[in-house]
C-alpha positions in Angstrom: 0.0 0.0 0.0 1.2 3.5 -0.8 -0.4 5.2 2.3 -1.0 3.7 5.7 -4.4 4.3 7.4 -2.7 6.8 9.8 -1.6 8.9 6.8 -5.1 8.8 5.3 -6.6 10.1 8.5 -4.0 12.9 8.7 -4.9 13.9 5.2 -8.6 14.1 6.1 -7.8 16.2 9.2 -5.8 18.6 6.9 -8.7 18.9 4.5 -11.1 19.5 7.4 -8.9 22.3 8.8 -8.8 23.9 5.3 -12.5 23.7 5.1 -13.0 25.3 8.5 -10.6 28.1 7.6 -12.5 28.8 4.3 -15.8 28.8 6.3 -14.4 31.3 8.8 -13.2 33.6 6.0 -16.6 33.4 4.2 -18.5 34.2 7.4 -16.2 37.1 8.2 -16.7 38.5 4.7 -20.4 38.2 5.0 -20.4 39.9 8.4 -18.4 42.8 6.9 -20.1 43.1 3.5 -23.6 42.0 4.5 -24.9 45.4 5.5 -23.5 47.0 2.3 -25.1 44.3 0.1 -28.4 44.7 2.0 -28.3 48.5 1.3 -27.8 47.9 -2.4 -30.8 45.5 -2.6 -32.9 48.0 -0.6 -32.0 50.8 -3.0 -32.8 48.6 -6.0 -36.1 47.5 -4.4 -37.2 51.0 -3.6 -36.3 52.3 -7.1 -38.2 49.5 -8.7 -41.3 50.1 -6.6 -41.3 53.8 -7.3 -41.2 53.4 -11.1 
């Protein structure tokens, strides 16, 4: 066998850590950019309803 079961488990842990890091970055970006995106949609909605 090329990899032992211990090495496969280590690879899975590394992938899980990368996934958690990406999730934290996405959540932080949404927390920072969320209000700005909400304002843009509110402006679009109000301009569509007035026309």
